[in-house]
N, C-alpha and C positions, 0 to 999 in steps of 0.2 A: 432385471426389469425394473425401472424407477417407479417411485412412489405414486407420480401422476398417472403413469399407465396402469398400475394396479387399480387406482380409483376409477379410471375411465371403463376398464374392463369389468368391474364390479358393476358399474352404473348401466354397461350394456347389458350384464346378465340379468340384472333387477327389471329391465325395461322387457328383455326377452320374455321372461317369466310372466310378467304382467299380460304381455300379449297372448303367451299361451293360456292363462287362465281365463282370458276373455273368449279365445275360441272355444275352451272346453264348456264354458257355461252355455254356448249356444249350439252345442251339439244336439241333434234331434235324438229324442228317445226312442226306444224299440218301438212302441206303438205309433209314433210320429212316422216312422220309417216305412211301416206297414202301410200307414195311410198315403204317403208319398209314393210308394210302388203301384199303387192302384188297388181298386176294390174289386176288379173283374177277377177274381180267383175262384176256381171251382171247388166243390165240397171234397172231393176225391183227392184233390191235391193236399188238402187241409189234414185230411185223416191220415194220410202217408207221411206228413211232416210230424204229426203228433207221435204216431207210433214210433218213428225215428228219434224224436225227442226223448222218449221214455228209454228207450234202450240206451242212449248216450248218459242220461243222468241217473241211472240205477246206482252206479258207484258213488256219485255224489251224495245220494240219499243215504247210503249205507253208512259214509263218512260222518254224515251230519248227525246221525242217530246213535252211533257207537260209543259207549262209554269207555272202551279201551282207548280208542282214537283220541278221546278228549284228553284222557290222563297224559297220553305220550305226548300231545302237542303242549299241553302245560308245563310238563318236565322240561321239553328242550327249550321252551321259551325262558324258562328260570335260568336254564344253564347259560344260555346266550346273553341275558342281561347280566348275569354274575361276571361272565367273561368280559364284556365291555366295561363293567365297573372297575376290575383290577387291571385291565390293560390300559384305560383311558390316562392315568397320571404317568404311566411309563411312556406312553407316545407322547404326552404333552412334554415331558423332560427331554426326550431325545429331539422333538422338534424345535425347542428354545434353546437347547444347550449353546452355548457360546462357542464360536469358531475359534480354532488356534490363531493367536495374533501373529500377524506378518513380523518377521524379522526386519529390525533395521538395517538395511542393506542398501546404503547410498555410496558408498565408496567403491571404485571398479576392483579393488583388491579384495574384497569380502568373497568369501567361498560360499555364498549361499544366494538363493535366487529370491527375490521378494515377491511374495504372494500377491501384491496389489503394488500399482504403481507409486512412484515416490510422491510425497506431498509436493505442492506447487512452492516456486520459490517468491519471496516477498520481493516486491519491486519497488517499494517506497524509498526515498534516498535516505531515511533515517535507518532503515534496515542494513543498507550499505555502511553507514557511519557506526553502527554498532558492531557489524561484522568485522570492520577493520580494528575498532578499539579492543575486541575480544583476541582477534589474531595479533594484536601488536604485542600482547603479553605472553604469548605461546612460543615455547622453544621445541619445535618440531623434531629436533634431533634427541629429544629425550623420551623414555618411556613412562606414560601415566602409571603403569601399573606398579612401578617401583620408585619414580621420583615425581610425583604429583606435584609438589609444591614448586619445584623448579621449571617442570612442564607448563605449569599453567600460570606462575606468577614470575616469568622471568624478567628481572628487573634491568638485565643488560642490554636488552634489546627493546626497551620500552619506547614508543614515540610519543609524540605530542598529540595524538590521536586518541590514546588510550584514556579511560574514563578514572578520574581520581576518585577519592573518598567524598562520601556524600557531604560530610562536614567540610572539608577542604574546599568543595565546590561553592559550598555557601559563603566560605571565608573569602574567596577569591572575588565573588559577585559583590560582597558588602565593601570589601576594600575599594571597588572601583566606583560604587555609590559614594562613598565617604569622601573620597577623595575628589568627586566630580559632583556631587550634589549638593554639597553642604557649605560652600564657600560663601553664600549669601541666601537671602530667602527665609522662609520660616524654620529652616533647619540649620541655620548657621551656629547656633551654640552646639550642635552635635559635632560640626566641624571643629569648633573651639576645643570640645572636650579631647577630641581625636588628636589635635595639635598638641594639647599640654602633654598628652602621654608621649609624644615624640620627643619632647624636650625634659622628660622627667629623668632625674638623677637619685643616686641612693644617699647624697649628701645634703639635699635641699634644705632650706631653713624651715620649712614648714614641718618636715620630718624631725629636726632636731626639736623643735619647739613643743611639739605633741610629746615625743618622748620624755621631755624633762616635766611636763605636766603629769605624766603617768609614773614620775618617780626617778626616771633617769638611770645612768649606770650606777650599780652597786660595786665598787671595788673589792678587790680581795681583803679579808679582815674585816670587812662591815658586816654588822649583824643584821640579817634580813628580816622582813615583816613576819609577825607571828602567824600570819595566814595570807593566803595568796588571794582570798575571797575579796579583800577590799580593791586589789588590782583589778580583778574580773569585772567587778562592779563598775569602775572608772571606764573600763573597755567598752563595755556593753551600752555605756552612754554615746560613745564616739563612733564604734564600728564593729566589724565582726570579731569575735573572741576565738582564741586559739584551742580552748578545751572543750566548751560547750557550745550547742546552738539552742537556743529557747525561741519558740514560734507558736503559732495557733493554727489548729485545724479542725475539722468536724467528724464527729464519730459517724459510724455508718449507721443507717436504720431510716425508719420514717419519721422518727422525732429526733433528728441530730442535736448535740450537744457541743459548744466549742471546748476543744480540748487544748490545755497546754501541754506542749511536748517538750521534752528535754531530749535532745540527740547528740551526736558527735559532729562537729564541723569538719570540714576539709581544707585542703590548701588551694584546690583548684576546683569550685563549685562552678557549674555552667553559667550560673547568673549571680549577680548580688541581690539575692533574694529578699523579698518584704517579711516581716513577721507575721503577717496575716496570708494564709496559703488557700484560702477557700474563696468562692465568688469570683474567680478570676483565673487566668494562665498559672501553670505551674511547670517547675522544671522537673526533669527526670531524676531519678536516683542515679547517682554516679559513684563510679570505682575510685576509691583512694588508691594513688599509685606511689609506692615508696621509691620514689626517685629523689634525686639531689635538686635542691632549690638552685636555680641557675644565678640567682643574685645573692645568695648568702654569703659568699666569701668576700664579695665587694661590699654588702652592707655592714659586717663585721669589721672589717677595715675602716669604715667610717664611724661605726658606732663605739669601738674602743677607744679610749682617750690616747693622745699622742706621748702622754708622759709614761706610759707603760714601756716596759724593756721588750726587746724582741722576745725573749723566753717567757715573759708573762704574757704577751699577746698570743702566743702560740699555745700556751697552757689554756688560757680563756677560750680561745677559739675552738680547741678539742672538747674542753667540757661542754660547752653552750651545743655545739654539733652533735656529741654523742647523746645528749638529753633530746634534741630535736629528733634524731635517728630513732631512738627507742618510743618516743611518742608516735612518731610515724608508724612505727610497726605495730603498736597496740590499734592505731586506727585501721589499718589494712586488715588485722585480724576479726575486728569486731565490725567490719562493713555489713550492714543489713538493708535490705530492700523492703522487707513487709514489717508488720508488726507483731509476728508471731511469739517472739521471745519477751515482748515488753511486759513491764509491770504497770499497774494503774493504783494510783493512790488518791486519796480525796481531801487531804489536807496538807498543809506546807509543815505543820509539824510531824507529821509521819514521814514525809520526806526527810527532814532534818535528822530524825532519829536513825533511819536507814542508811543514808547516805550523807554524813557528816563533812565530807570533803568541803563544801563551800556552806557560806552563810546564806541559805536560800532565801531569808526573809529579807535581805538586801537586794537580791536579784529578780524575785517575783512580784507580781502586782499585790499591792496591799489588799487583803481581804479576799483573796482569790478562793472562790467555792466550788468550782467546776473540776471535774477531774484532771489529774496530772498524770501524764504518762511517761514512763522513762522508757525511751526506745531500746536501749541496751543496757540493762543492770550491770553485766559482766564488764563493759566498757567503763562504767564509772567506779567500779572496783578496782579495775587495773590501771586506772589513772591514780586513784589513791595510793595504790603499792608503788606506782613510779614516783610520787611526790615525796614519799618517805626516803627514798634512796637519795635524793638530792637536798643540799641545803636550800632553804628559802631564797638565799641570794642568787644561787645558780637559776633557781626556778624562775625569779623575779625577770632576771636578764634575758633568758630563753623565751619568756612571754612576750617581752618587748620585741624581740628580733621578729618572732613569728607573727605578732600583730601586723608590724609593718609590712613583711613579705605576704600577708593576706591582703594588702590594699594595692602595693605596688604591681606594675604588669609583670607577669611571668617570667620575661627574660628581657635583656637589654632591647631598648625601643627600637622598632623598624616598623614599616607600614602593616605587615601581617600580623605582627604581634599586638600593635595597636589597634587594629580592626577588632581583634578578638576581645581585647581589653575594653573597647567602647561597647561591643556588644554584651559583655558581661555587666558594665555598669549601667546601661540603659536600655535593658531588653527590650521594653514595650515599644519604645520609639523607633529602634532598629528593626523590630518585627513589623511594625506598620510600613515602613520604607519598603522592607523586603517584599511584603504582600503587594504594594501597590506597583512593584516592578512587573508582575505577572498578570496576565489578562483574567478576567473573570471566567471566560469559556473555560480555559485550561484549567483552572481550580475547580470548578464544578465538575468536569469530567473526570480529574483526578480523585475527587472525593467519591464520586460515583463508581469507580473501578476499585477503588479501595474497600468500600463497603459491601461490594459484590464477592471480592476475595475473602474478606472475613467471614461472610455468610458460608462460603464454599470449606473454608478449613473448620469451621464449627460443625458443618454437616458431616465432614468425614471424621471428625473426632467423636460425635454422637454414636457413630458404628462401631467404634474401638471395643472389642470385647473386654478389653482390661479397665475400661472405665465405667465405674460403678458408683452408686450411692452419692454421697456428699460432693465428690468430683463432677458427676454428671449434673447434679443440681446446680452448682455454681457454674458450670458452663452454659447451661440453659439460660440462666439470669446475667451472663456477661454480656455487656454491650460495647460497642465502639464509638469513639469520639473523634472524628476526623475534620471537623467543622473548625474553621478558624474562630478565634475570639472576635466578637463585634468589635472590641475596641481596636483590634489589628486593621480591620476593613476601612474604618473611618480616620482616613489620613489627616483630615481637618483637627479631628479631636486630638491626634497625637502631637500634631503641630502646637496646639494651644498648651497642651499638658508640658511640651518642652519650654515654651516660653515662659512659664511660671517658675522654672527652676532658675537658682542662681549658680550658673556656670561662668564666672567672670574671671576666675584667677588663669594664670598661666601654670600654675603648679597642678599636676594631676593629683597628688595625695590629697591637697585641700579640696579639690572638686569632689573627689570621693567621699570625704567625710561628709559634705554638705547633702551629697545626694542619698547617703545611708540615714542621716538624720531626718530627711524628709519621708524615707520609706517607713520609718516607724509609725505605726498605726495603732489606736486604742482598740482591741477587738470589740468592745461594747458599742462602738460608733458603726458598725455594720449589721445591718439586719439581716436575718437569716429567712430565706423564703425557700420555696420547692425547687429552685434552680441552683441553690448554693453548692449542691453537691457535684454539679457538673464541672469537669476539669477540662481544660483547655491547654494544648502546647503551644510552647513558644515556637514559631516556625523557622527560627535562626538556629535551634538547636535540634540537629539531626539524629534523633534518638527516639525510637518508638519504647513506651514503657506503659506497665500496668500500674494504675493507681489504685492503691487497696482500698481508699476509704470511699471512692465512688463505684469500686468493682468495675472498672472499664479499661479498655485498651486505647492509649491515648496516641494519636499519630500526627506529628509534626507535618505542615505543608510541604517542607523542604524535602523530606523522603519521598512524599508523594508525586514529585516534580522532577525526580530522578530520570535520566535519559532512558534507563531500562523499562520505566513504566509508562511508556508513552501507548496511547491506544490504538497506534498503527503497527505496533510491534506484535509478534506471536505470544501467546500467552506463557509459554515457558519462560520468558525473560521476566515477566511480571511475577511470576511465583518464585523465581531464584533471587530476586531482589526484595521487593517489599513483602512478598508473601512469606519469605523466610524470617523476616523481622517481627512481622504480626504473629506468626507461628509460636516464636519463641516466647512472647509475652503471654499469649492464650496458656501455653503450657506451665508458665510460670503461676498463672492466675489460679489454675485448679489444684496444684500440688503444693504442699508446703516445703518439703524438703526432700533433696536426691542424695543425702550423706552416703547413705548404705549403698546405693547402686551407684555413686561415683566413686566409691572406693573399690568396688567390685570392676567396674568398667573402665573408668578413665586409666590411660596408659601409665606407665612408671614415669616417663618424662614430664608429666603434668605434676607428680608429686613435689617437686621442688616449689611449686607455688603453694598458696593457702587452700584451705577447705572451699573457700568460696570462689577461687578461681577454677577449682575443678569442678564445682556444681555450674558455674557459668558454661565451661566447655561441654558439659553434659546437655545443659538446656539448649545450647547451639546446636547440637547434634540433633536433640529432638525436634527442634524447629524445621531444621532441613528435611528430616523424615515425614514430619506432617505436611510441609509444604508440597514436598515432592509426590507424596501418594495422594493428596488431595488434587492435585494437578492431573494425574493420570486418572483418577475417578471420575473427573469432569470432562477431560478431553480425550483420554485413552492414549496410547504410547504415540500414535501417528495422528491420528483423526483431528483435523482442524489446525494442525501445527505447521504453518509455513516454515520452510527452511530460509537460512540467510543465505543472501548472495555472496559467492567467492569463498565460502567456509565450508570446507568438506568434513562435517561434522553432524550428527544426529542432533535432534531436539533435545533429548534426554542427556547426552553428552555436554551440550551447550548449558544445561541447566547447572550441572555441578562445575563447571568452568567459571561461570558467572559468579557463582555462590564462593568460590575459592579465591578467584580474584578481588571480589568485594572485601572478603575478609583480610586479605594481605594489605590492602589499601587502607582499610581502617586500623589496622594493627600498626602500620607504618605511621599513620597520623598521630596515633596516641603515644608514640615512643616505644613500641614494641620492637625489638630486634628480630625481623623476619629471616635473616640468614643464618641462624642458629640450626643445629641439627634437632634440638628440642622442639622447634617451631614448625620444621618439616615433618617430624613425627607426629605431632599434635594435628597438622592439616590433613595428612592422608589418613589418619584415624577418623577423623570428622566426616570426610568425604565417604569412606567406607561405610560408616553408620547411617548415613543421611539417605539411604534408599537402596539401590541397586547397582551402586556405582561400578562394582567390580563385573556385574555383567555386562553394564552399557559399555564399558571400554574393554570388555573381552579378555580380561584377565586371567592367566592361566592358573591353576591349581599351584600353590605354593608363592605365588608372586606376594609382594608385600601388601598390597591392597585387599587381595583376596583374603589373607591371613588376618587382617585387621578388623574384619567384621565380626564384632564380639558382644554388642551390645544394642538392644533395643529398648527405647525409654518407655513407649507403651506397650 
């Protein structure tokens, strides 16, 4: 019976009771009845009736006056009330106990009978497109219980309909906009920068001139500088340095202070960041990847003098390459997202005493009185040990190469490489163009859905039994930042900002040095107000991240605009995509470290990577678990989740397939080899941990996925 029918029936019952009460209130009393029957009654009849009444009521009089009867009645009433008090909770629990959930039996081959009809099928055009995308990556000839990676991410049968990585989609969109919308008009300088990238070489006159200013190549037999500090000082004035990164941010709290932060740099940061990293957009933390520089060999050929013999060149190349490899390994091992292992100092002299690696007086502002935060003391110590192993001549030459590689495009110029490089160099302007490409309605709807999913994820976690104490307090105060920065919404402001820049050279290297110099801002020139702690994401960088200092989950617009997050799609697709990304960062925000659990839980195949990678994989697993169970707690396994057309899969199966396919695409984008046995092992382990995948795919006992369920993060 429907709820409407219940309401109607209850209303009718109430009306009927009211009518009965009205009739009862007008029923004549006994005296009135006698009067209505008439008054012509004989006395004899009255006496006979009185005698009959006395004979009938004698037992009633005895019952009223007997003390024994009174005691028996009271005892019986007491027993009855007690029985009702004891039985009522049991009756309540029986009446409100949830019924057994229906099995997900949509396939005709299932050996079960669904206790309810299957959910409706989504008829929107986008549902068919998403179904085609998911199906385009599936190899139906394989068993998901044993070969889940190859079942869900079959690259051999990939079609043009399949969804690419989020960042790859952004790169493609921005490439089109740069090639078609920047040839003239207010953004012509952006097109000029893009064109200078396409023409960049490793032996340009600008590179040679700058390297000579920094001291140039020091040949074998030359006595190197007594300290590397003077070279780092010169580099800081020109561009990003290879050893350290010095910038400014705010402390957390009601009365924030400006912090001078010393961190480690990377070779492939998402943007050319400003030195002031508050009161505006912020790039997400990024993982340094110990890969080979694509332009290293060509740059060394141009850097080393032609007068050197072939053996001398080979020796120099090997020495410099070895130093760079060791430095990169240190960067990988000391990748940090938060500030948990940082040390705080309060004057430059203390910094100099503890870390004599560099002459900090030359590198930091004169008379700096605010706190100094060293993000990773172990990184500084490891750098000191590395520099002792090599002569200052080798260190000097290696620093020049790393400095140049940090400014050049990451690979030989082509349209997609230069698109990424242009976004890296001018993230504010390219972000404004990206935002302008999307309608205000779509942006508002995406933000609304993101905030709702964030609330549901938090609500689920608050009910987790293992979440207690400080973690629960942090979760309660955690907020989300999904609104785009106002500077990205005003396209006119972005055009004026671009017009004020000097991008006049045909040489990429020269243009980037000018942009870097313009980005250097005096921290005392920016006033701190109540909104200074707010953090915004660059919409062109498709990475959700947790910002430690503002204690917020920052979601870029590009993540919210993915096809799987469309409001016309069933909720399991939204939880499988954006929900997992947000859940991972929520988990990161409430826990400091997963080292112990990572060692116990993460499979042996991951041990070839660093501890950082192990923890990242564990956090990804936890994000899947949180998003999956949050989805079920809101919608139920079947309720409200329409099926995708022409795809014979249950909603929960699609959840795990979409999560797997997105992970494969993102891994391919950043250069991880997804065809290795290690990756296959990691992926099926992740899927097995991320909920009830082995049950969803009906994996038998003893199958790979069934046996992989070993760890719950919460």
